[in-house]
FIMITOR-221304 format. One line per field, with one value per residue: x, y, z of N, C-alpha, C in turn; chain. Coordinates in steps of 0.05 Angstrom, whole numbers, padded with zeros to 5 digits, m for minus. Each point is the difference from the previous one (the first is absolute). Example, Ala and Ser with C-alpha at 12.3 -4.5 7.8 and 13.67 -1.06 7.14 Angstrom:
BEGIN
npx	00264,m00007 $
npy	m00114,00021 $
npz	00156,m00014 $
capx	m00018,00016 $
capy	00024,00024 $
capz	00000,00001 $
cpx	00018,m00015 $
cpy	00024,00022 $
cpz	00000,00014 $
chain	A,A $
end
This chain:
BEGIN
npx	00016,00021,00009,m00025,00000,00023,m00007,m00024,00013,00017,m00022,m00004,00026,00001,m00009,00023,00000,m00012,00022,00009,00012,00024,00016,00020,00011,00025,00001,00014,00004,m00016,m00006,m00024,m00004,m00018,00011,m00010,m00020,m00007,00006,m00010,m00020,00001,00002,m00018,m00012,00007,m00008,m00022,m00007,m00007,m00026,m00007,m00014,00024,00003,m00019,m00004,00026,00000,m00021,00013,00024,m00014,m00013,00022,00013,00007,00022,00005,00016,00015,00024,00023,00011,00021,00016,m00017,m00004,m00021,m00016,m00014,m00026,m00008 $
npy	m00024,00000,m00022,m00008,00008,m00011,m00021,00000,00005,m00017,m00013,00011,m00005,00025,00006,00003,00023,m00001,00015,m00015,m00008,00001,m00017,00014,m00024,00008,m00027,00015,00015,00015,m00004,m00010,00016,m00019,m00007,00016,m00013,00024,00012,m00021,00001,00027,m00001,m00019,00016,00020,m00014,m00009,00022,00005,m00003,00024,00000,m00011,00019,00012,m00022,m00002,00026,m00003,m00022,00013,00019,m00015,m00015,00022,m00010,m00014,00017,m00020,00021,00002,m00010,00018,00011,m00019,m00014,00026,m00009,00006,00012,m00006,00016 $
npz	00000,00017,m00013,00000,00025,00003,m00014,00012,00023,m00009,m00006,00024,m00003,00008,m00023,m00014,00012,m00024,00000,m00020,00022,m00013,00013,m00010,00000,00004,00001,00017,m00021,00015,m00025,00003,00021,00000,m00022,m00018,m00010,m00009,00023,00013,m00017,00001,00027,00000,m00018,00016,00020,m00011,m00012,m00024,m00004,00010,m00023,m00006,00018,m00012,m00014,m00002,m00006,m00016,m00009,00000,m00011,m00018,m00004,m00001,m00024,00002,m00020,m00006,m00008,00011,m00010,00015,m00012,00010,m00016,m00006,00014,m00021,00019,m00002,00019 $
capx	m00016,00018,00014,m00019,m00003,00025,m00001,m00020,00009,00021,m00013,m00014,00020,m00005,00018,00014,m00016,00012,m00003,00012,00028,00018,00029,00018,00024,00023,00016,m00011,m00005,m00026,00004,m00024,m00017,m00028,m00005,m00024,00004,00014,00028,00017,00002,00020,00026,00007,00008,00028,00019,m00001,m00004,m00027,m00018,m00013,m00026,00004,00003,m00024,m00015,00015,m00002,m00026,00000,00013,m00017,m00025,00005,00020,00022,00024,m00002,00026,m00002,00024,00024,00021,00027,00005,m00021,m00019,m00026,m00018,m00027,m00021,m00011 $
capy	00024,00024,00002,00011,00028,00013,00000,00019,00027,00007,00006,00026,00021,00022,00003,00025,00022,00013,00029,00012,00008,m00023,00007,m00011,m00007,m00011,m00013,00007,00029,00009,00020,00017,m00008,00005,00014,m00008,m00021,00012,00006,m00024,m00014,00014,m00006,m00028,m00001,00010,m00019,m00027,00001,m00003,00023,00002,m00015,m00028,m00004,00009,m00022,m00011,00019,m00003,m00025,00005,00017,m00014,m00023,00006,m00019,00008,m00009,00004,00009,m00008,m00001,00018,m00009,m00002,m00017,00016,m00002,00023,m00010,00016,m00011 $
capz	00000,00001,m00025,m00019,00006,m00009,m00029,m00008,00006,m00019,m00025,00002,00004,m00019,m00023,00001,m00010,m00023,00003,m00024,00007,m00001,00002,m00021,00015,m00014,00021,00026,m00001,m00010,m00021,00002,00022,m00004,m00025,m00014,m00020,m00023,00008,00004,m00026,m00015,00012,m00007,m00028,00000,00013,m00012,m00029,m00009,00003,00026,00000,00005,00028,00014,00011,00023,00022,00011,00015,00026,00016,00007,00017,00021,m00002,m00016,m00028,m00011,m00028,m00014,00016,m00010,00006,00028,00010,00014,m00011,00000,00006,00012,00025 $
cpx	00017,00014,m00019,m00004,00024,m00001,m00020,00009,00021,m00013,m00014,00019,m00005,00021,00014,m00017,00014,m00005,00013,00028,00017,00029,00014,00027,00021,00018,m00012,m00007,m00027,00005,m00023,m00019,m00029,m00006,m00027,00006,00015,00029,00017,00003,00021,00028,00009,00010,00028,00020,00001,m00002,m00029,m00016,m00013,m00026,00003,00003,m00025,m00016,00014,00000,m00027,m00003,00013,m00017,m00024,00005,00020,00024,00024,m00003,00028,m00002,00024,00023,00022,00027,00006,m00022,m00021,m00027,m00014,m00028,m00018,m00008,m00022 $
cpy	00025,00004,00012,00030,00016,00002,00021,00029,00009,00008,00027,00023,00022,00002,00027,00022,00013,00030,00014,00009,m00025,00010,m00013,m00004,m00012,m00011,00005,00030,00006,00023,00020,m00011,00009,00017,m00009,m00023,00010,00005,m00024,m00015,00014,m00005,m00028,m00002,00011,m00020,m00027,00001,m00004,00025,00000,m00015,m00030,m00007,00007,m00022,m00012,00020,m00002,m00025,00004,00017,m00015,m00023,00006,m00018,00013,m00012,00007,00006,m00008,m00001,00017,m00011,00001,m00016,00015,m00001,00027,m00012,00021,m00014,00019 $
cpz	00000,m00026,m00021,00004,m00009,m00030,m00010,00005,m00020,m00027,00000,00005,m00020,m00022,00003,m00013,m00023,00002,m00024,00004,00002,00004,m00024,00014,m00018,00021,00027,00001,m00012,m00019,00001,00021,m00004,m00024,m00012,m00019,m00024,00006,00002,m00026,m00018,00011,m00007,m00029,m00003,00011,m00015,m00030,m00007,00004,00027,00001,00004,00029,00016,00013,00025,00024,00014,00017,00027,00018,00011,00020,00023,00000,m00016,m00028,m00012,m00030,m00017,00020,m00014,00005,00030,00014,00017,m00014,00001,00004,00010,00026,00011 $
chain	A,A,A,A,A,A,A,A,A,A,A,A,A,A,A,A,A,A,A,A,A,A,A,A,A,A,A,A,A,A,A,A,A,A,A,A,A,A,A,A,A,A,A,A,A,A,A,A,A,A,A,A,A,A,A,A,A,A,A,A,A,A,A,A,A,A,A,A,A,A,A,A,A,A,A,A,A,A,A,A,A,A,A $
end
């Protein structure tokens, strides 16, 4: 019974609140703190290449789910990611 209650409670955990703000990080350095989707997408295109529009969906995913979304790896094995 207790295990079922724990399982049920975990399923009701609140989802991350999407506020349209995302961090852009290079390795351990925050490049842009709580930038808009547009700002972080443009920053990602400068760091990883490609167009800003190609990063918009991933920025929205990081915002909506509150998870880390890795975009690319730079020289020195430094990852660029949204969080």
